[in-house]
N, C-alpha and C positions, 0 to 999 in steps of 0.2 A: 356401585356394587362393592361390597366388602370382600376382602380376600380372606381365605382360610388357608393358612400355611400348614402343610403336611410334610413330615420328614420323608425322605426317600430311603427305601430299604437298601439301596445300592451303597450308601455311605454310612459311616458310623455317626451316631448322634450322641454328642456329649451333653451330660446333664449339668455340669459345672465348669467354670473357667479353670479350676484346679485340675480337673480330669483332663481337659484339653492340654493344659500346660505340661502335665506329666507325660502325655502322649508325645508331644513335640520334643520334650527333653529326652525322651527315650531313643531318639534318632541320633546317631553318632556324628554325622557330617553336618557342619554348620550350614552348608548350602541347602540341605534338606530341611533343616529347621527354619531357615529364612523363607523358603518357598511355602512351607506349611503355614507360617504366620501370615504371609502375603495372601494366600488363598483364603484364610480365615478372615482377614481384614476386608477383602473384596466381598465375601459372603455377608458379613455383618453390615457393611455399608449398603449393599443391595437391599437387605431386609429392612433396614431403617428407612431407606428412601421409599420403598414400597408402602410401608406402614404410614409414613408421613403423608404420602399422596392420598391414601385411603382416608386418613383422618381429615385432610383438607376437603375432600369431597363430601364427607359426612357432616362437616361443621355447618354447612349451609342448611342441612336437612334437620338438624336437631332443634327441637322446640322445648324450651324450658318452661315448666309451670310457674305461675306467679308466686312470689314469696309472700307468705302470710305472716303477719306479725302476731305474736302470742299476746293474749290479753293478760 
């Protein structure tokens, strides 16, 4: 079963890494910035792990057509 990721309206969705970095740097306390980066890293790691598991499951289901040589 393939997963379809959807952003949650409860949280802000950043379009670029620069946009996220600007958001983090906008916080004055180093501990706040550290916790934001830590949460971001956990979220990215979770998403990559989920995507990789889905790809591994689909890998066995993919059937590639035979390659034809051009005359």
